[in-house]
Backbone as CSV, one residue per row, in Angstrom:
resi,resn,N_x,N_y,N_z,CA_x,CA_y,CA_z,C_x,C_y,C_z
1,UNK,95.437,62.135,146.081,94.430,60.962,146.177,93.336,61.079,145.258
2,UNK,93.126,59.857,144.622,92.023,59.721,143.539,91.038,58.838,144.014
3,UNK,90.127,59.074,143.994,88.646,58.239,144.149,88.148,57.997,142.951
4,UNK,87.513,56.748,142.500,86.672,56.423,141.205,85.309,55.810,141.812
5,UNK,84.497,56.232,141.158,82.905,55.555,141.439,82.649,54.935,140.198
6,UNK,82.376,53.651,140.221,81.837,52.978,139.299,80.564,53.639,138.596
7,UNK,80.349,53.748,137.236,79.065,54.166,136.877,78.102,53.030,135.968
8,UNK,78.774,51.787,136.097,78.164,50.792,135.442,78.140,49.375,136.638
9,UNK,77.440,48.420,136.220,77.697,47.205,137.525,78.777,46.448,137.141
10,UNK,79.160,45.740,138.144,80.589,45.118,138.057,80.818,44.172,137.107
11,UNK,79.785,43.560,136.498,79.949,42.662,135.374,80.286,43.361,134.108
12,UNK,79.973,44.633,133.910,80.385,45.416,132.899,81.817,46.055,133.105
13,UNK,82.093,46.358,134.315,83.283,46.876,134.696,84.465,45.780,134.701
14,UNK,84.249,44.501,134.907,85.080,43.388,134.755,85.758,43.118,133.138
15,UNK,84.637,43.733,132.386,85.183,43.286,130.893,86.425,44.229,130.724
16,UNK,86.502,45.190,131.129,87.626,46.237,131.071,88.757,46.142,132.091
17,UNK,88.570,45.253,133.026,89.532,45.236,133.926,91.031,44.805,133.749
18,UNK,91.119,43.942,132.602,92.328,43.698,132.335,93.255,44.621,131.886
19,UNK,92.668,45.651,131.118,93.390,46.682,130.436,93.420,47.505,131.636
20,UNK,92.572,47.855,132.698,92.856,48.703,133.836,93.802,48.173,134.582
21,UNK,94.009,46.779,134.763,95.230,46.530,135.764,96.458,46.656,135.129
22,UNK,96.779,46.305,133.786,97.695,46.556,133.208,98.058,48.169,133.192
23,UNK,97.283,49.068,133.014,97.402,50.240,133.085,97.944,50.701,134.609
24,UNK,97.280,50.246,135.684,97.849,50.381,136.949,99.299,49.840,137.289
25,UNK,99.522,48.820,136.744,101.047,48.232,136.953,101.837,49.193,136.377
26,UNK,101.465,49.492,135.141,102.722,50.684,134.309,102.712,51.863,135.297
27,UNK,101.649,52.424,135.640,101.615,53.648,136.533,102.526,53.382,137.835
28,UNK,102.132,52.332,138.416,102.911,52.075,139.797,104.592,52.015,139.358
29,UNK,104.764,51.251,138.230,106.132,51.108,137.981,106.843,52.308,137.776
30,UNK,106.108,53.320,137.052,106.639,54.685,136.699,106.658,55.641,138.138
31,UNK,105.961,55.383,139.083,105.929,55.814,140.500,104.798,56.820,140.514
32,UNK,103.876,56.946,139.428,102.784,57.939,139.392,101.689,57.423,140.429
33,UNK,101.558,56.116,140.814,100.767,55.568,141.599,101.476,54.794,142.577
34,UNK,101.160,55.044,143.991,102.051,54.230,144.985,101.234,53.287,145.658
35,UNK,99.812,53.197,145.387,98.983,52.303,146.226,97.678,52.532,145.622
36,UNK,96.999,51.419,145.316,95.552,51.278,144.652,94.843,49.984,145.067
37,UNK,93.604,50.264,145.004,92.803,49.236,145.555,91.403,49.479,145.205
38,UNK,90.572,48.529,145.290,89.331,48.632,145.187,88.387,48.815,146.474
39,UNK,87.381,49.858,146.527,86.946,50.123,147.892,86.355,48.846,148.391
40,UNK,86.152,48.538,149.575,85.355,47.308,150.110,83.790,47.055,149.782
41,UNK,83.321,48.409,149.559,82.038,48.431,149.029,81.800,47.950,147.455
42,UNK,82.759,47.919,146.835,82.840,47.181,145.575,82.256,48.387,144.656
43,UNK,81.972,49.496,144.913,81.505,50.670,144.036,82.388,51.685,143.514
44,UNK,83.730,51.221,143.510,84.768,52.087,143.003,86.201,51.745,143.770
45,UNK,87.194,52.593,143.378,88.710,52.392,144.036,89.139,53.594,144.486
46,UNK,90.209,53.579,145.310,91.017,54.426,145.821,92.511,54.284,145.425
47,UNK,93.071,55.318,144.710,94.401,55.314,144.299,95.112,56.605,144.967
48,UNK,96.230,56.122,145.668,97.112,57.108,146.142,98.310,57.404,144.993
49,UNK,98.479,58.777,144.628,99.339,59.086,143.643,100.555,59.442,144.267
50,UNK,101.556,59.411,143.549,102.901,59.804,143.795,102.912,61.386,143.995
51,UNK,103.968,61.991,143.996,104.365,63.631,144.142,104.224,64.088,142.584
52,UNK,102.743,64.032,142.391,102.534,64.712,140.896,101.672,66.126,141.061
53,UNK,101.588,66.631,140.147,100.652,67.896,140.180,99.119,67.740,139.499
54,UNK,98.577,68.648,139.570,97.053,68.612,139.239,97.118,68.267,137.709
55,UNK,97.842,68.774,136.823,97.895,68.705,135.560,98.210,67.053,135.145
56,UNK,99.163,66.454,135.690,99.600,65.227,135.814,98.674,64.118,136.115
57,UNK,98.051,64.600,137.187,96.702,63.864,137.874,95.586,63.842,136.904
58,UNK,95.389,64.789,136.237,94.405,64.899,135.110,94.837,63.845,133.795
59,UNK,96.248,64.001,133.546,96.470,63.521,132.491,96.475,61.681,132.805
60,UNK,96.677,61.408,134.051,96.758,59.987,134.479,95.296,59.574,134.667
61,UNK,94.445,60.143,134.969,93.072,59.974,135.131,92.308,59.676,133.486
62,UNK,92.831,60.411,132.697,92.193,60.526,131.377,92.924,59.332,130.565
63,UNK,94.212,58.736,131.168,94.453,57.503,130.482,94.106,56.253,130.883
64,UNK,93.209,56.424,132.126,92.832,54.830,132.524,91.837,54.379,131.599
65,UNK,91.856,53.168,131.340,90.818,52.642,130.383,89.406,52.423,130.853
66,UNK,88.990,52.527,132.337,88.043,52.475,132.839,87.235,53.925,132.450
67,UNK,88.089,55.066,132.527,87.761,56.585,132.190,87.581,56.559,130.828
68,UNK,88.459,56.069,129.986,88.235,56.048,128.426,87.122,55.444,127.965
69,UNK,86.402,54.308,128.674,85.217,53.637,128.355,84.103,54.126,129.035
70,UNK,84.277,55.280,129.637,83.138,55.825,130.448,82.518,55.194,131.657
71,UNK,83.273,54.237,132.163,82.827,53.274,133.326,82.870,53.921,134.645
72,UNK,83.936,54.971,134.624,84.052,55.542,136.085,83.945,56.992,136.185
73,UNK,83.861,57.520,137.333,83.917,59.149,137.439,84.917,59.213,138.667
74,UNK,86.136,60.194,138.367,87.040,60.416,139.151,86.852,61.548,140.095
75,UNK,87.371,61.533,141.457,87.429,62.733,142.163,88.826,62.763,142.720
76,UNK,89.427,64.029,142.733,90.762,64.257,143.286,90.476,65.020,144.664
77,UNK,91.451,64.509,145.456,91.581,65.377,146.712,92.771,65.380,146.932
78,UNK,93.574,66.518,146.886,94.754,67.179,147.172,95.193,67.324,148.478
79,UNK,96.120,66.740,148.998,96.369,67.134,150.576,97.977,67.178,150.670
80,UNK,98.363,67.712,151.586,99.644,67.910,152.128,100.293,66.812,152.907
81,UNK,100.934,65.685,152.403,101.275,64.512,152.853,102.548,64.782,153.874
82,UNK,102.552,65.547,154.804,103.374,66.092,155.729,104.035,64.938,156.550
83,UNK,103.168,63.777,156.860,103.638,62.894,157.778,103.635,61.415,156.986
84,UNK,105.081,60.810,157.087,105.067,59.694,156.258,105.724,58.430,156.917
85,UNK,105.558,57.446,156.856,105.870,56.086,157.530,107.731,56.387,156.832
86,UNK,108.566,55.709,157.823,109.957,55.588,157.444,110.042,54.980,156.037
87,UNK,110.824,55.206,155.361,111.013,54.535,153.935,109.885,54.965,152.662
88,UNK,108.930,55.647,153.011,108.214,56.184,151.995,108.527,57.437,151.411
């Protein structure tokens, strides 16, 4: 799981949002991200990664247009997803 925290106001974040959304769609299509969305607080986002390792997660983070523009700080929380809903 990855969480991002915005380092700039939302009006600045919104300027890069189209590129970020395009990146997210590509990563979901590739299966590297399975779920993503903005936090209710509007202070950042949560991304649930697929079955990827630490190195792949770091590459994923580095490719995010928000990260490349210095707009977010990411934290990675690794966990053992031992229990899943059927079909996941």
